[in-house]
C-alpha positions as CSV (number, residue, x, y, z in Angstrom):
1,M,0.0,0.0,0.0
2,S,1.4,3.3,-1.0
3,S,0.5,6.8,0.0
4,Q,1.5,10.3,-1.1
5,I,0.8,13.9,-0.3
6,V,-0.5,16.3,-2.9
7,I,-0.5,20.1,-2.1
8,N,-2.8,22.7,-3.5
9,D,-4.4,20.7,-6.3
10,P,-7.7,22.4,-7.2
11,K,-9.0,19.2,-8.7
12,M,-9.1,17.6,-5.3
13,A,-11.0,20.5,-3.6
14,P,-14.3,18.6,-3.3
15,Y,-12.5,16.1,-1.0
16,F,-11.6,18.8,1.4
17,K,-15.3,19.4,2.0
18,T,-16.5,15.8,2.0
19,L,-13.8,14.5,4.3
20,N,-14.3,17.2,6.8
21,L,-18.1,17.1,6.7
22,A,-17.9,13.4,7.7
23,W,-16.3,14.1,11.1
24,L,-18.0,17.4,11.7
25,T,-21.5,16.0,11.2
26,K,-20.6,12.9,13.3
27,Y,-19.4,14.8,16.3
28,F,-20.7,18.4,16.0
29,V,-22.6,20.7,13.7
30,V,-21.3,22.4,10.7
31,E,-20.8,26.1,11.6
32,P,-20.9,29.0,9.1
33,I,-17.1,29.4,9.2
34,D,-16.8,25.6,8.4
35,E,-19.1,26.0,5.4
36,Q,-17.1,29.0,4.1
37,V,-13.7,27.4,4.5
38,L,-14.7,24.0,3.2
39,S,-16.6,25.4,0.2
40,H,-13.7,27.6,-0.8
41,P,-10.3,26.0,-0.1
42,E,-8.8,28.0,-2.9
43,Q,-9.2,31.1,-0.7
44,L,-6.8,29.5,1.8
45,I,-4.2,29.1,-1.0
46,E,-4.9,32.7,-2.3
47,K,-4.1,34.1,1.1
48,G,-0.7,32.3,1.4
49,G,-1.9,29.0,2.9
50,F,-1.7,25.4,1.8
51,V,-4.2,22.5,1.4
52,F,-2.8,19.0,1.7
53,Y,-4.5,15.9,0.3
54,L,-3.4,12.4,1.3
55,L,-3.7,9.7,-1.4
56,H,-3.7,6.1,-0.3
57,N,-3.6,3.6,-3.2
58,E,-4.8,6.4,-5.5
59,D,-7.9,7.3,-3.3
60,V,-8.0,10.6,-1.5
61,V,-8.5,9.6,2.1
62,G,-7.3,12.5,4.1
63,C,-6.7,16.3,4.1
64,C,-5.7,19.2,6.2
65,A,-4.7,22.8,5.7
66,L,-2.2,25.5,6.9
67,K,-4.2,28.7,7.1
68,H,-2.1,31.8,6.8
69,H,-3.1,34.5,9.3
70,D,-0.4,37.2,9.2
71,N,3.3,37.5,8.9
72,S,4.6,34.0,9.5
73,C,1.6,32.9,11.7
74,F,-0.3,29.8,10.5
75,E,-3.2,27.7,11.8
76,L,-3.3,23.9,11.3
77,T,-6.9,23.4,10.4
78,K,-9.5,21.0,8.9
79,M,-7.5,17.8,9.4
80,A,-9.5,14.7,8.4
81,V,-8.9,11.1,7.6
82,D,-11.6,8.9,6.2
83,E,-12.9,6.7,9.0
84,A,-12.3,3.5,7.0
85,F,-8.6,4.4,6.9
86,Q,-8.0,5.6,10.4
87,G,-5.4,3.8,12.5
88,L,-3.0,3.3,9.6
89,G,-0.7,6.2,10.5
90,L,-2.1,8.4,7.7
91,G,-2.8,11.3,10.1
92,K,0.9,11.2,11.0
93,K,1.8,11.5,7.3
94,L,-0.4,14.6,7.0
95,M,1.2,16.1,10.1
96,Q,4.7,15.5,8.8
97,A,3.8,17.1,5.5
98,C,2.3,20.2,7.2
99,L,5.3,20.7,9.5
100,K,7.7,20.2,6.7
101,Q,5.9,22.8,4.6
102,F,5.7,25.2,7.6
103,D,9.5,24.8,8.1
104,E,10.2,25.3,4.4
105,I,8.3,28.6,4.3
106,G,10.0,29.9,7.5
107,G,6.9,29.9,9.6
108,D,7.3,31.3,13.1
109,F,4.1,30.5,14.9
110,L,1.7,27.5,14.4
111,Y,-1.4,26.8,16.4
112,L,-4.6,24.8,16.2
113,E,-8.0,24.7,17.7
114,T,-9.9,21.5,18.5
115,N,-12.4,20.0,20.9
116,S,-11.5,18.2,24.1
117,Q,-13.8,15.2,23.0
118,L,-11.4,14.5,20.1
119,T,-8.8,12.7,22.3
120,T,-7.3,10.7,19.4
121,A,-6.6,13.8,17.5
122,I,-5.2,15.5,20.6
123,K,-2.8,12.6,21.2
124,L,-1.6,12.9,17.6
125,Y,-1.0,16.6,18.0
126,E,0.9,16.0,21.2
127,Q,3.2,13.4,19.4
128,F,4.2,16.3,17.1
129,N,5.0,18.6,20.0
130,F,1.8,20.7,20.2
131,K,1.1,21.8,23.7
132,A,-2.2,22.9,25.2
133,C,-2.3,26.6,26.1
134,D,-4.9,29.2,27.0
135,C,-6.3,30.6,23.8
136,P,-5.2,34.2,23.4
137,F,-8.1,35.3,21.2
138,D,-11.9,34.8,20.8
139,T,-12.3,31.7,18.6
140,P,-14.7,31.8,15.7
141,Y,-15.7,28.2,16.4
142,Q,-18.4,27.3,18.9
143,R,-17.0,23.8,19.4
144,A,-13.4,24.9,19.9
145,D,-12.6,24.4,23.6
146,Y,-9.0,23.2,23.3
147,Y,-6.1,25.3,21.9
148,M,-2.6,24.1,21.2
149,E,0.6,25.7,20.0
150,W,3.5,24.0,18.2
151,Q,6.6,24.0,20.3
152,G,9.0,23.2,17.4
153,N,11.0,20.1,16.8
């Protein structure tokens, strides 16, 4: 079984929405900000961000994004792996690709917002040196009750 990461491919944009809607509707509700970001991943790219797609045996089974905020501040957002492919280490491949890209562009600050119910995701983030902190801003997400910052390698 082979897997590969593809970055910023507009042909794969529909997967960004469908993969994320699967977990959002399973655990939460789709918020207006979700609908905006998921329907227009090209806007993330236009604003200096990156959208990553994970292909596994030619199927798109995962995705995530680095959303550019300002200067060299980015948010890791909208990470999803198809439920049928979870537990295969594919989330780690996405994380590695995101952190490699962040390093290559000279990013200084990386954070994410999640929900404390998503313990498997939080464990993954912790493996990549994200640490829980107090959120320094008002989050646009109603479900976000857990904020993490990347501490570097």
